[in-house]
C-alpha positions as CSV (number, residue, x, y, z in Angstrom):
1,M,0.0,0.0,0.0
2,K,2.8,2.4,0.9
3,V,4.7,1.5,-2.2
4,L,1.7,2.4,-4.4
5,Q,1.2,5.7,-2.6
6,S,4.8,6.7,-3.0
7,F,4.6,5.6,-6.7
8,S,1.6,7.9,-7.1
9,V,3.4,10.8,-5.4
10,W,6.4,10.3,-7.7
11,C,4.2,10.2,-10.8
12,V,2.5,13.4,-9.8
13,A,5.8,15.0,-9.0
14,L,7.2,14.0,-12.4
15,V,4.2,15.4,-14.2
16,A,4.5,18.7,-12.2
17,V,8.2,19.0,-13.0
18,A,7.6,18.3,-16.7
19,A,4.8,20.9,-16.8
20,I,7.0,23.5,-15.1
21,A,9.9,22.8,-17.6
22,V,7.5,23.3,-20.5
23,V,6.1,26.5,-19.1
24,L,9.4,28.0,-18.1
25,N,11.2,27.1,-21.3
26,P,14.0,29.7,-21.5
27,H,14.0,31.9,-24.5
28,P,17.5,33.0,-25.4
29,S,17.7,36.8,-25.7
30,S,21.1,37.6,-27.3
31,Q,21.8,36.9,-30.9
32,S,24.6,34.4,-30.2
33,A,22.4,32.6,-27.7
34,R,19.5,32.4,-30.1
35,I,21.8,31.1,-32.9
36,A,23.3,28.5,-30.5
37,H,19.8,27.4,-29.4
38,L,18.4,27.2,-33.0
39,E,21.5,25.1,-34.0
40,T,20.6,22.5,-31.4
41,L,17.0,22.2,-32.9
42,V,18.1,21.6,-36.5
43,R,19.3,18.2,-37.8
44,C,22.5,18.1,-39.9
45,P,21.3,17.4,-43.5
46,A,24.2,14.9,-44.1
47,C,24.4,13.3,-40.7
48,H,22.2,10.9,-38.8
49,D,20.9,12.0,-35.4
50,L,23.3,15.0,-35.0
51,S,22.3,18.6,-34.8
52,V,24.1,21.2,-36.9
53,A,25.7,22.4,-33.7
54,E,27.4,19.0,-33.2
55,S,28.4,18.4,-36.8
56,N,31.3,19.8,-38.8
57,A,30.0,18.5,-42.2
58,T,29.9,21.0,-45.0
59,S,26.1,21.0,-45.1
60,A,25.9,21.6,-41.3
61,V,28.2,24.6,-41.6
62,A,26.0,25.9,-44.4
63,V,22.9,25.6,-42.3
64,R,24.6,27.2,-39.3
65,N,25.6,30.2,-41.5
66,E,22.0,30.4,-42.9
67,I,20.6,30.4,-39.3
68,A,23.1,33.1,-38.3
69,A,22.2,35.3,-41.3
70,K,18.5,34.9,-40.6
71,V,18.8,35.8,-36.9
72,K,20.9,38.8,-37.8
73,S,18.3,39.9,-40.4
74,G,15.7,40.0,-37.6
75,Q,13.6,36.9,-38.4
76,S,11.9,35.1,-35.5
77,D,12.8,31.6,-34.4
78,N,9.6,30.2,-35.8
79,E,10.2,31.9,-39.2
80,I,13.7,30.5,-39.3
81,L,12.6,27.0,-38.5
82,T,9.7,27.2,-40.9
83,S,12.0,28.4,-43.7
84,L,14.5,25.6,-43.0
85,E,11.7,23.0,-42.9
86,S,10.4,24.2,-46.3
87,T,13.9,24.1,-47.8
88,Y,15.1,20.8,-46.4
89,G,11.9,19.0,-45.5
90,A,10.2,18.1,-42.2
91,S,13.1,15.8,-41.2
92,I,15.4,18.8,-40.7
93,L,13.9,19.4,-37.3
94,L,15.1,17.2,-34.4
95,S,11.8,17.4,-32.5
96,P,8.5,16.3,-34.0
97,P,6.1,18.9,-35.2
98,T,3.4,20.2,-32.8
99,S,0.7,20.3,-35.4
100,G,-1.1,17.7,-37.6
101,L,-0.1,14.0,-36.8
102,G,3.0,15.2,-35.0
103,V,0.9,16.3,-32.1
104,L,0.2,12.7,-31.4
105,L,3.8,12.2,-30.5
106,W,3.4,14.8,-27.8
107,V,-0.1,13.9,-26.6
108,V,0.0,10.1,-26.4
109,P,2.9,9.8,-23.8
110,I,1.4,12.6,-21.7
111,A,-2.1,11.0,-21.8
112,G,-0.6,7.6,-21.0
113,L,1.2,9.0,-18.0
114,A,-2.0,10.7,-16.9
115,L,-3.9,7.5,-17.2
116,L,-1.2,5.7,-15.2
117,V,-1.4,8.2,-12.4
118,G,-5.2,8.3,-12.4
119,S,-5.5,4.5,-12.2
120,S,-2.9,4.2,-9.5
121,V,-4.7,6.8,-7.4
122,R,-8.0,5.0,-7.9
123,L,-6.4,1.7,-7.0
124,A,-4.9,3.2,-3.8
125,R,-8.3,4.6,-2.8
126,R,-10.0,1.3,-3.3
127,R,-7.5,-0.5,-1.1
128,R,-8.2,1.8,1.8
């Protein structure tokens, strides 16, 4: 019984920490910080599972230069990522899209975790 209660508490704490992390997502303010942040979000066109920040491939350097030029021209992060996605395809972004079918990749794990927490809370109440 105590194990189930502590498991429920840990699940709730995990969900709370994840929610806080999403809400308090830091937005880099300086140009160099924005460039560095964007470089971590974009996949190297010639590499597998590396960001352009991690790769020294010619195509990665070209994408880094393109990102820097777009930041310096005043484009927003969303405009830059959308432009890169239209040029290189959806696979250029390291994280799945938050619209269309890509939203399922974000919603399904969260819903599964919520169901797990809810069912463990109900089970703990029944045992009392």
